[in-house]
C-alpha positions in Angstrom: -4.9 -17.0 0.6 -4.1 -13.4 1.1 -5.9 -10.8 -1.0 -3.6 -8.4 -2.9 -4.4 -4.9 -3.9 -2.9 -4.2 -7.3 -2.3 -0.5 -8.1 -1.9 2.7 -6.2 -5.4 3.6 -6.9 -6.8 0.4 -5.3 -4.6 0.9 -2.2 -5.7 4.5 -1.8 -9.4 3.5 -2.2 -9.0 0.7 0.4 -7.4 3.1 2.9 -10.0 5.8 2.1 -7.4 8.4 1.2 -6.6 10.4 -2.0 -4.0 9.1 -4.4 -1.8 12.2 -3.7 -1.8 11.5 0.0 -0.9 7.8 -0.6 2.1 9.0 -2.7 3.3 10.9 0.4 3.2 7.7 2.4 4.8 5.4 -0.2 8.4 5.8 1.0 7.2 4.9 4.6 5.1 2.0 3.3 8.0 0.6 1.2 10.4 0.9 4.1 8.0 -1.0 6.3 7.6 -3.7 3.7 3.9 -3.0 3.3 3.9 -2.3 -0.4 6.0 -3.9 -3.1 6.5 -3.5 -6.8 5.6 -6.3 -9.2 6.7 -6.4 -12.8 4.6 -8.3 -15.3 3.3 -8.3 -18.8 4.7 -7.7 -22.2 6.1 -5.0 -22.4 7.0 -5.3 -18.7 4.9 -2.9 -16.5 5.5 -2.0 -12.9 2.6 -2.4 -10.5 2.5 -1.2 -6.9 0.9 -3.9 -4.8 0.0 -4.5 -1.1 -1.4 -7.4 0.8 -4.5 -6.4 2.7 -3.6 -8.1 6.0 -0.1 -6.5 6.1 -1.7 -3.1 5.3 -4.2 -3.6 8.2 -1.3 -4.4 10.5 0.5 -1.2 9.5 -2.6 0.9 10.1 -3.0 -0.7 13.5 0.6 0.0 14.5 0.2 3.7 13.4 -2.9 3.9 15.5 -1.2 2.5 18.6 1.5 5.2 18.2 -1.3 7.8 18.0 -0.5 8.7 14.4 -3.2 9.2 11.8 -3.2 8.6 8.1 
């Protein structure tokens, strides 16, 4: 079973970057299908989520291209 990071803060901590830097990458991460938004609870709340294995694959692809986070 895949481990899911739930919240922008958890994703930023996992990547070892600041929350503001993560927010710069969010459009790229969403376009690549790495992060998604889940709506749950009453009242409904939006949560930014990412699957760890997909996040690792994205980091690997960026590293192969010579790009840094």
